[in-house]
VOGU-3710 file (C-alpha; in Angstrom, 3 decimals, decimal comma):
1> xxxxxxxxxx> -11,592/-4,404/26,775  -11,624/-8,144/27,058  -14,157/-8,850/24,331  -12,228/-6,983/21,721  -9,012/-8,696/22,583  -10,635/-12,121/22,562  -11,895/-11,674/19,048  -8,545/-10,607/17,691  -6,230/-13,374/18,754  -5,475/-14,259/15,148
11> xxxxxxxxxx> -4,121/-10,875/14,238  -3,170/-9,111/17,443  -0,593/-10,168/20,006  -1,926/-11,419/23,291  -1,909/-8,887/26,024  -1,576/-9,435/29,723  -3,568/-7,852/32,514  -3,685/-4,121/32,839  -4,950/-3,099/29,444  -3,505/-3,107/25,932
21> xxxxxxxxxx> 0,202/-3,662/25,800  0,634/-3,967/29,555  1,477/-6,739/31,969  3,492/-9,909/31,601  2,887/-12,210/28,723  2,307/-9,465/26,184  3,312/-10,462/22,672  6,443/-9,031/21,180  6,269/-6,554/18,314  7,346/-8,230/15,100
31> xxxxxxxxxx> 10,611/-7,052/13,516  10,460/-5,288/10,188  10,189/-8,043/7,591  11,061/-6,040/4,507  12,482/-2,539/4,599  12,326/0,040/1,852  15,374/0,562/-0,316  18,016/2,918/1,001  17,711/5,332/-1,937  13,951/6,011/-1,811
41> xxxxxxxxxx> 13,987/6,202/1,992  16,916/8,639/2,042  15,257/10,730/-0,667  12,024/10,876/1,304  13,915/11,832/4,444  15,676/14,663/2,638  12,273/15,739/1,327  11,374/16,603/4,913  13,882/19,477/4,625  12,209/21,028/1,583
51> xxxxxxxxxx> 10,391/23,793/3,533  13,837/25,126/4,543  15,324/24,930/1,051  16,469/28,580/1,130  18,331/28,031/4,392  19,934/24,917/2,940  21,162/26,964/-0,030  22,834/29,344/2,422  24,334/26,337/4,192  25,844/25,095/0,936
61> xxxxxxxxxx> 27,107/28,558/-0,042  28,750/29,173/3,313  30,210/25,693/3,209  31,593/26,391/-0,257  33,194/29,644/0,910  34,669/27,933/3,956  36,071/25,065/1,878  37,431/27,419/-0,804  39,340/29,383/1,825  40,496/26,172/3,459
71> xxxxxxxxxx> 41,918/24,679/0,280  43,808/27,874/-0,559  45,740/27,549/2,715  48,108/24,694/1,710  48,944/26,483/-1,558  49,972/29,606/0,377  51,914/27,517/2,888  53,687/25,904/-0,061  54,718/29,384/-1,187  55,996/30,059/2,337
81> xxxxxxxxxx> 58,063/26,890/2,105  59,443/28,014/-1,245  60,454/31,367/0,324  62,326/29,551/3,101  63,947/27,074/0,670  64,892/29,908/-1,687  66,441/31,873/1,185  68,382/28,839/2,411  69,729/28,083/-1,078  70,614/31,724/-1,703
91> xxxxxxxxxx> 72,807/31,657/1,428  74,809/28,826/-0,136  75,960/31,290/-2,805  76,668/34,305/-0,566  80,357/34,261/-1,555  79,737/34,560/-5,293  80,622/37,939/-6,866  77,925/40,579/-6,835  75,751/40,634/-9,930  75,858/36,892/-10,574
101> xxxxxxxxxx> 72,345/35,705/-11,421  70,452/32,486/-10,785  70,695/31,552/-14,466  74,492/31,928/-14,446  74,847/29,710/-11,359  72,659/27,020/-12,963  74,771/27,181/-16,150  77,968/26,802/-14,096  76,544/23,774/-12,268  75,477/22,245/-15,556
111> xxxxxxxxxx> 78,925/22,806/-17,039  80,626/21,255/-14,002  78,634/18,025/-14,343  76,119/18,726/-11,585  73,111/18,579/-13,889  70,727/17,070/-11,353  71,416/19,859/-8,861  70,994/22,393/-11,648  67,618/20,881/-12,561  66,429/21,112/-8,934
121> xxxxxxxxxx> 67,468/24,787/-8,667  65,491/25,722/-11,787  62,235/25,429/-9,750  63,604/27,646/-6,924  63,159/31,416/-7,202  66,284/32,661/-5,350  68,696/35,554/-5,533  72,293/34,538/-4,691  73,287/35,796/-1,224  69,917/37,463/-0,482
131> xxxxxxxxxx> 68,848/35,127/2,378  65,280/34,538/3,584  62,748/37,231/2,664  61,065/37,533/6,084  58,821/40,356/4,922  57,227/38,227/2,214  57,164/35,248/4,558  55,285/37,271/7,181  52,708/38,453/4,641  52,077/34,870/3,515
141> xxxxxxxxxx> 51,723/33,506/7,060  49,452/36,394/8,064  47,296/35,740/5,000  47,033/32,051/5,900  45,955/32,862/9,461  43,319/35,311/8,222  42,008/32,817/5,672  41,690/30,033/8,263  39,958/32,405/10,694  37,402/33,536/8,120
151> xxxxxxxxxx> 36,894/29,924/7,057  36,159/28,940/10,675  33,591/31,748/10,997  31,772/30,600/7,875  31,915/26,998/9,106  30,391/28,038/12,428  27,594/29,951/10,702  26,930/26,982/8,446  26,675/24,640/11,421  24,336/26,972/13,288
161> xxxxxxxxxx> 21,940/27,407/10,376  22,005/23,682/9,646  21,157/22,947/13,270  18,112/25,214/12,986  17,061/23,486/9,749  17,391/19,997/11,247  15,517/20,890/14,426  12,692/22,398/12,392  12,537/19,204/10,308  12,406/17,059/13,445
171> xxxxxxxxxx> 9,664/19,308/14,827  7,672/18,716/11,636  8,224/14,953/11,812  7,068/14,850/15,422  4,001/16,911/14,527  3,248/14,531/11,642  3,504/11,584/14,037  1,310/13,344/16,586  -1,354/13,999/13,951  -1,015/10,453/12,629
181> xxxxxxxxxx> -1,541/8,684/15,945  -4,853/10,528/16,338  -5,991/9,376/12,897  -5,047/5,716/13,235  -7,884/3,275/13,867  -8,142/1,405/17,148  -7,271/-1,805/15,275  -3,734/-0,492/14,779  -3,209/-0,103/18,525  -4,729/-3,521/19,100
191> xxxxxxxxxx> -2,087/-5,199/16,957  0,866/-2,878/17,660  2,511/-3,268/21,014  2,916/-0,079/23,008  6,646/-0,501/23,629  7,263/-1,015/19,913  5,219/2,062/19,041  7,024/4,155/21,665  10,357/2,989/20,272  9,415/4,314/16,848
201> xxxxxxxxxx> 8,218/7,709/18,043  11,112/8,249/20,471  14,272/6,237/19,751  13,882/6,166/15,986  12,950/9,841/15,724  15,908/10,832/17,916  18,209/8,692/15,791  16,964/10,413/12,628  17,702/13,811/14,172  21,213/12,784/15,189
211> xxxxxxxxxx> 21,863/11,361/11,726  20,762/14,536/9,955  22,650/16,730/12,405  25,918/14,820/12,185  25,904/13,723/8,573  24,460/16,567/6,510  27,113/19,146/7,356  29,867/16,570/7,030  28,583/15,309/3,682  28,351/18,823/2,244
221> xxxxxxxxxx> 31,789/19,828/3,518  33,378/16,558/2,446  32,006/16,709/-1,091  32,957/20,369/-1,514  36,414/19,632/-0,095  36,947/16,797/-2,569  36,016/19,070/-5,488  38,073/22,025/-4,243  41,141/19,919/-3,477  40,963/18,234/-6,877
231> xxxxxxxxxx> 40,998/21,628/-8,584  44,043/22,701/-6,572  45,866/19,417/-7,148  45,398/19,610/-10,914  46,609/23,220/-10,825  49,849/21,983/-9,225  50,512/18,706/-11,086  48,173/16,640/-13,192  50,437/13,598/-12,801  50,194/13,600/-9,013
241> xxxxxxxxxx> 46,467/14,391/-9,251  45,873/11,266/-11,329  47,600/9,226/-8,621  45,316/10,745/-5,974  42,230/9,995/-8,066  42,926/6,280/-7,761  41,497/6,493/-4,225  37,992/7,409/-5,446  36,937/4,139/-7,164  38,508/2,120/-4,343
251> xxxxxxxxxx> 36,577/4,183/-1,784  33,292/3,775/-3,651  33,809/0,025/-4,054  34,590/-0,547/-0,372  31,693/1,665/0,778  29,123/-0,042/-1,452  30,222/-3,534/-0,435  30,106/-2,714/3,261  26,879/-0,683/3,046  24,955/-3,573/1,498
261> xxxxxxxxxx> 25,860/-5,743/4,427  25,441/-3,167/7,180  22,008/-1,937/5,993  20,405/-5,283/6,847  22,153/-5,319/10,213  20,993/-1,803/11,111  17,405/-2,711/10,221  17,695/-5,742/12,495  19,249/-3,565/15,217  16,368/-1,095/15,389
271> xxxxxxxxxx> 13,743/-3,807/15,055  15,372/-5,708/17,943  15,525/-2,463/19,929  11,775/-2,025/19,512  11,157/-5,596/20,701  13,388/-5,047/23,735  11,615/-1,776/24,589  8,292/-3,591/24,433  9,600/-6,219/26,846  10,896/-3,597/29,290
281> xxxxxxxxxx> 7,687/-1,548/29,138  5,351/-4,480/29,727  7,514/-5,952/32,501  7,734/-2,604/34,288  3,991/-2,032/33,985  3,180/-5,499/35,275  6,027/-6,010/37,716  3,636/-6,780/40,567  1,936/-9,541/38,554  5,321/-10,925/37,556
291> xxxxxxxxxx> 6,305/-11,248/41,208  2,951/-12,618/42,336  3,081/-15,459/39,822  6,804/-16,062/40,267  7,735/-15,365/36,647  10,935/-13,464/37,408  13,114/-16,147/35,857  10,989/-16,373/32,716  10,987/-12,581/32,352  14,742/-12,405/32,956
301> xxxxxxxxxx> 15,295/-15,197/30,444  13,192/-13,415/27,833  14,961/-10,139/28,536  18,384/-11,767/28,194  17,414/-13,341/24,875  16,098/-10,063/23,466  18,986/-8,069/24,918  21,393/-10,530/23,295  19,563/-10,047/20,001  20,071/-6,268/20,264
311> xxxxxxxxxx> 23,720/-6,842/21,183  24,349/-9,141/18,225  22,577/-6,882/15,751  24,235/-3,722/17,094  27,682/-5,298/17,304  27,379/-6,720/13,814  26,155/-3,437/12,343  28,844/-1,344/14,037  31,594/-3,875/13,313  30,782/-4,228/9,630
321> xxxxxxxxxx> 30,288/-0,500/9,078  33,396/0,192/11,192  35,517/-1,592/8,582  35,097/1,386/6,260  37,239/3,882/8,167  40,342/1,664/8,528  40,032/0,631/4,900  39,866/4,250/3,784  42,855/5,156/5,954  44,824/2,304/4,417
331> xxxxxxxxxx> 43,966/3,494/0,913  44,878/7,053/1,924  48,270/5,956/3,227  49,007/4,102/-0,017  48,158/7,229/-2,003  50,312/9,309/0,371  53,321/7,045/-0,176  52,832/7,073/-3,955  52,608/10,870/-4,039  55,696/11,252/-1,838
341> xxxxxxxxxx> 57,779/8,944/-4,054  56,643/10,372/-7,380  56,824/13,928/-6,034  60,397/13,377/-4,861  61,389/12,117/-8,268  59,804/15,125/-9,968  61,582/17,519/-7,565  64,861/15,881/-8,440  64,002/16,246/-12,126  63,260/19,947/-11,723
351> xxxxxxxxxx> 59,610/19,516/-12,752  58,070/20,766/-9,504  59,131/22,816/-6,512  59,534/21,580/-2,939  56,749/23,877/-1,776  54,365/22,536/-4,400  55,066/18,951/-3,356  54,554/19,909/0,256  51,238/21,568/-0,660  50,257/18,542/-2,724
361> xxxxxxxxxx> 50,944/16,180/0,167  48,693/18,330/2,333  46,060/18,245/-0,382  46,355/14,478/-0,608  45,578/14,309/3,094  42,695/16,747/2,646  41,508/14,642/-0,286  41,575/11,227/1,385  40,280/12,496/4,710  36,815/13,527/3,411
371> xxxxxxxxxx> 36,651/10,292/1,437  37,347/8,403/4,657  34,764/10,504/6,475  32,187/9,825/3,788  32,909/6,137/4,120  32,777/6,174/7,909  29,451/8,027/7,803  27,932/5,079/5,970  27,137/3,393/9,289  25,485/6,564/10,605
381> xxxxxxxxxx> 23,483/7,018/7,410  22,446/3,375/7,322  21,290/3,566/10,924  19,394/6,810/10,366  17,674/5,589/7,203  16,732/2,321/8,921  15,048/4,389/11,658  13,412/6,597/9,026  11,938/3,522/7,356  10,327/2,483/10,632
391> xxxxxxxxxx> 8,886/5,969/11,148  7,636/6,074/7,539  5,898/2,737/8,088  3,977/4,380/10,929  3,176/7,462/8,837  2,017/5,256/5,938  -0,399/3,183/8,022  -4,022/3,345/6,758  -6,022/5,948/8,634  -9,577/5,931/9,868
401> xxxxxxxxxx> -12,186/6,613/7,228  -12,576/10,397/7,110  -15,530/12,049/8,794  -18,390/13,450/6,792  -17,733/17,087/5,935  -19,762/18,749/7,217  -21,046/16,254/9,769  -24,757/15,737/10,271  -26,391/18,166/12,700  -27,860/16,493/15,778
411> xxxxxxxxxx> -29,711/18,263/18,623  -27,572/18,962/21,664  -29,842/16,911/23,929  -30,040/13,889/21,602  -29,754/10,651/23,572  -31,972/8,088/21,857  -29,557/5,455/20,590  -30,632/2,558/18,361  -28,957/-0,385/16,615  -30,627/-1,349/13,351
421> xxxxxxxxxx> -29,679/-4,806/12,036  -25,979/-4,231/12,817  -23,283/-6,686/11,692  -19,586/-6,485/12,523  -16,505/-8,689/12,488  -12,822/-8,152/13,275  -11,675/-10,976/11,033  -13,119/-11,616/7,562  -13,769/-15,290/8,284  -15,051/-14,903/11,856
431> xxxxxxxxxx> -18,352/-13,010/12,251  -18,822/-11,541/15,718  -22,042/-9,511/15,692  -24,857/-10,108/13,213  -28,447/-8,885/12,856  -28,276/-6,956/16,145  -31,101/-4,528/16,786  -31,941/-2,658/19,976  -33,321/0,673/21,111  -32,182/2,657/24,154
441> xxxxxxxxxx> -34,556/5,471/25,085  -33,425/8,695/26,770  -33,091/8,293/30,498  -32,970/4,496/30,297  -30,220/2,247/31,556  -29,232/-0,637/29,299  -27,146/-3,358/30,919  -25,131/-5,707/28,739  -24,136/-9,071/30,169  -22,725/-12,268/28,806
451> xxxxxxxxxx> -19,688/-14,528/28,848  -16,242/-13,314/27,821  -16,023/-12,895/24,055  -19,760/-12,436/23,614  -19,271/-8,976/22,072  -20,183/-6,700/24,991  -17,214/-4,333/24,731  -17,385/-4,532/20,946  -20,874/-3,066/21,218  -19,417/-0,102/23,113
461> xxxxxxxxxx> -16,622/0,271/20,530  -19,247/0,540/17,808  -21,206/3,166/19,755  -18,047/5,272/20,121  -17,068/4,628/16,474  -13,741/3,175/17,492  -14,802/0,740/14,782  -17,462/1,239/12,107  -20,182/-1,326/11,490  -19,894/-3,605/8,450
471> xxxxxxxxxx> -23,606/-3,382/7,708  -26,723/-1,941/9,287  -26,520/1,314/11,165  -26,382/2,920/14,612  -28,514/6,027/15,005  -28,658/8,892/17,507  -32,116/10,427/17,467  -32,574/8,848/14,044  -29,301/10,172/12,573  -26,747/7,592/11,403
481> xxxxxxxxxx> -23,691/8,123/13,604  -21,431/7,537/10,572  -22,711/10,809/9,124  -21,627/12,648/12,290  -18,055/13,651/12,991  -16,325/11,413/15,511  -15,481/14,441/17,644  -19,154/15,458/17,816  -20,287/11,944/18,679  -17,657/11,389/21,351
491> xxxxxxxxxx> -18,186/14,840/22,873  -21,717/13,677/23,758  -20,418/10,515/25,415  -18,892/9,889/28,816  -16,993/6,680/29,402  -15,628/5,007/32,520  -13,525/1,919/31,950  -12,407/-0,874/34,205  -8,797/0,134/33,526  -8,265/3,567/35,043
501> xxxxxxxxxx> -6,290/6,148/33,109  -4,921/9,213/34,861  -2,197/11,507/33,558  0,640/13,244/35,378  -0,912/16,299/36,956  -3,093/17,336/39,883  -6,286/15,601/40,947  -8,144/18,772/39,963  -6,690/18,667/36,428  -7,563/14,995/36,043
511> xxxxxxxxxx> -11,180/15,566/37,045  -11,450/18,575/34,698  -9,916/16,648/31,768  -13,231/16,489/29,897  -14,150/20,101/30,714  -11,023/22,254/31,110  -13,196/25,378/31,475  -15,116/23,999/34,486  -15,286/26,200/37,546  -13,887/25,225/40,926
521> xxxxxxxxxx> -17,403/24,705/42,290  -18,322/22,386/39,424  -15,168/20,334/39,961  -15,867/20,019/43,690  -19,535/19,098/43,025  -18,464/16,334/40,634  -15,864/15,101/43,111  -18,451/15,100/45,876  -20,970/13,195/43,750  -18,335/10,534/43,005
531> xxxxxxxxxx> -17,140/10,428/46,636  -13,699/11,706/45,684  -14,088/14,632/48,049  -14,147/12,352/51,072  -10,531/11,186/50,611  -9,032/14,236/48,867  -9,017/16,252/52,089  -6,870/13,581/53,724  -4,112/14,232/51,156  -1,413/16,828/51,978
541> xxxxxxxxxx> -2,262/19,122/49,053  -5,925/18,261/48,594  -7,100/18,774/45,011  -3,608/20,083/44,135  -1,994/16,725/44,961  0,299/15,818/42,074  -0,107/12,400/40,431  2,546/10,700/38,353  1,610/8,928/35,117  0,769/5,766/37,078
551> xxxxxxxxxx> -0,984/7,635/39,948  0,839/5,413/42,435  0,025/7,748/45,334  -3,662/6,760/45,038  -5,176/3,352/45,625  -6,873/1,470/42,784  -10,261/2,342/44,295  -9,394/6,048/44,563  -8,151/6,147/40,978  -11,433/4,674/39,790
561> xxxxxxxxxx> -13,401/7,271/41,762  -11,439/10,076/40,073  -12,331/8,689/36,629  -15,992/8,523/37,655  -15,833/12,144/38,865  -14,388/13,051/35,478  -17,447/11,507/33,807  -19,762/13,388/36,199  -18,165/16,709/35,294  -18,313/16,032/31,536
571> xxxxxxxxxx> -22,128/15,868/31,859  -22,564/13,579/28,811  -25,839/12,704/27,049  -24,695/9,090/26,665  -22,944/7,334/29,529  -20,929/4,126/29,122  -19,753/2,205/32,169  -17,495/-0,742/31,360  -17,145/-2,547/34,693  -16,732/0,930/36,199
581> xxxxxxxxxx> -17,263/-0,174/39,783  -15,269/-3,408/39,675  -12,309/-1,878/41,538  -14,233/-0,387/44,451  -15,428/-2,016/47,631  -19,047/-3,050/48,163  -19,977/-0,039/50,315  -18,451/2,444/47,868  -20,150/0,626/45,008  -23,541/1,166/46,604
591> xxxxxxxxxx> -22,816/4,850/47,131  -21,635/5,288/43,531  -24,703/3,510/42,191  -26,918/5,977/44,052  -24,981/8,848/42,487  -25,201/7,172/39,079  -28,971/7,005/39,292  -29,016/10,812/39,493  -26,522/11,132/36,667  -28,619/8,897/34,394
601> xxxxxxxxxx> -31,651/11,173/34,433  -32,511/12,137/30,823  -29,373/10,330/29,668  -28,883/7,021/27,901  -26,657/4,709/29,913  -24,931/1,518/28,840  -23,524/-0,638/31,608  -21,290/-3,627/30,964  -21,300/-5,773/34,059  -20,071/-9,136/35,236
611> xxxxxxxxxx> -21,455/-8,646/38,759  -25,120/-9,079/37,974  -26,150/-7,808/41,400  -25,137/-4,304/40,258  -27,656/-4,126/37,376  -30,892/-5,252/39,027  -32,431/-1,792/38,569  -31,508/-1,515/34,852  -34,440/-0,662/32,588  -33,285/-3,199/30,011
621> xxxxxxxxxx> -30,827/-6,079/30,332  -29,328/-7,537/27,134  -27,864/-11,022/27,352  -25,298/-11,570/24,600  -23,790/-14,816/23,359  -21,562/-15,067/20,278  -22,497/-11,593/19,094  -26,248/-12,131/19,340  -28,775/-10,849/21,835  -30,273/-14,096/23,084
631> xxxxxxxxxx> -32,426/-12,517/25,795  -33,622/-9,101/26,833  -35,842/-7,745/29,547  -35,881/-6,607/33,153  -34,077/-8,437/35,947  -37,108/-10,184/37,459  -38,541/-10,966/34,053  -35,341/-12,672/32,883  -34,986/-14,676/36,086  -38,517/-15,923/35,715
641> xxxxxxxxxx> -37,763/-17,075/32,156  -35,035/-19,393/33,532  -32,895/-18,929/30,417  -29,369/-17,673/29,718  -29,593/-14,813/32,247  -30,911/-17,162/34,922  -27,953/-19,490/34,314  -25,449/-16,604/34,527  -27,070/-15,250/37,671  -27,097/-18,574/39,467
651> xxxxxxxxxx> -23,511/-19,320/38,381  -22,323/-16,271/40,292  -23,943/-17,339/43,551  -23,443/-21,087/43,408  -20,626/-22,466/45,559  -17,870/-23,995/43,439  -17,872/-27,777/43,308  -14,542/-29,563/42,854  -14,465/-32,217/40,176  -13,330/-35,080/42,384
661> xxxxxx> -15,060/-37,817/40,519  -17,614/-38,079/43,344  -21,150/-36,885/42,698  -22,122/-33,955/44,886  -24,815/-34,617/47,456  -27,456/-31,953/48,033
//
């Protein structure tokens, strides 16, 4: 819609040929200038899970059971170690007389000056000469295996339920987006590039789903593991537990410092990804134009620049956030060394058993590992929240003004359309249409002509309520269209645009798009009236021929005929033709115009035309300049007036004269 685009150059990116957001030269979607804070965005994202709160409670409970069983394992393995150590030590005293007790042996060692050995043996529960108690050892190992098996089952159930919860949340988000895009005004699509919008509803939504799927379970398990391990560590030795706790403030400090830096980089990454997607989409859609005008190098240069921007942002985000994991591992290793040294000293002092130190070392690993995982998930969370912010920006966009509820009742055959002192502007400081009044009677054909930017397509946008008038009113049989629902108004209107739009499906389905319940005979009649039937039979599958989303297996002319057949079948009371025959040859145009004359009976038709030869039989021709109707009347009447229409008409049939500096000679 060239007029609309011309009036919006101050706010909307320029678009190339082929319709909004298509073709080379389309403007790039602007990166996010200021993102929401991480906290509010993350909280809002988690709010999307509220409908499945009960399932999430089960997830937490099963995670808690799994973690509780998991953290008991090292304690039991420590007991197994103590059984082995006790058996090994008892064999060292197999030659002592029967009846000698552990206490007596320790007293003898103390008396002989081996006090340190005596202190170590005080923590070992052994019976001199008894050897390893394999029965008890087997019970302990069997218990550990059973505990780990049950823990794995609970972990699996937790993961399965969480997956269901996340997929339901993503389904809701996609449904919210689907509902939102139908409520957004046309002005949003005029300023938002298609590739950028697609990036938000595909890439960003997928990234949110992956973030929730990968991080939620890990966060829950990691936090529960930290709590459970802390309890077990304090139950073994509060001194060693204090040493392990040193890792927490260091972990928090490193994570916060890195997260602040990586959040900005992840925002830049997804914004740059949207820009790159827009470039790819427009270049693919307009690849023929790119080649015709020899812009391959410019397109490749632009792609390289935007691809490099994605690379730099992605590399920076991943590199900075990737620092967390090595840092956490380094902190964990320091804690491990400290626990090993202090634990060894306490074993030698008889303050703790070997098995307890072994269990504590395992707990220290279990303690630092979830902290490291929490830190390493910072990059995933930052990326997911950055994507969520972009999706929330879409969901928070202002919607169209709501329809009247209930909408005004209008007769089914209403087709008298009138403009009453209408004014409209896209930009506050640039009026486009002012004091426009006209009346289109049922069965009449109103042609709208004028130079580019005169407001012709804007007039159609106002009829369809893609935009609402700023003042005045548009009436249908005397009823203000703003009091009708948009669905009711548009259901009465058929529209054929210069830019054809066909979806992936059969030719039959594309024709029946406006009336899915149409019979086969009605579809064929509409196709015949629009001269689609004449070429359909030459296709291998006839009306069942499958079209892709670009309908590349039909010519431009054939695609336009299918859209005209779709309008025939819809049987509208108001018909709008925006350069509808511009893509067909002269012979086909004449045939279609004959069919259109039948379709216009008892219907109000608006025809936007640049080829003035196609509107000679219009009942009323409106000549627009700068949003005003400067002339109106029939074709012969306007030519006789020798005004604006006469100048436009003659300009189309005059031979071009080159400005060579030499006056033309008649």
